[in-house]
Residue, then its C-alpha position, 0 to 999 in steps of 0.5 A: m497473542d497472534q491476533e495482536d501481532n497480526y493486526p499491525v502487520k495487516y495495517f502496515k500492509s494496507l498502507n503499503l498497498e495504498e502507497t503502491k497504488s499511488i506510485e503506480d497511478i503517478a507512473n501511469d499519469s506520466n506515461n499518458n502525458 
């Protein structure tokens, strides 16, 4: 049960990390320009 519950959590955390990176990249691009 725990493994099944943890899988989606890790998956969504990965998505959030990707989104956070994208937001940081956009912010950095704006600062550089």
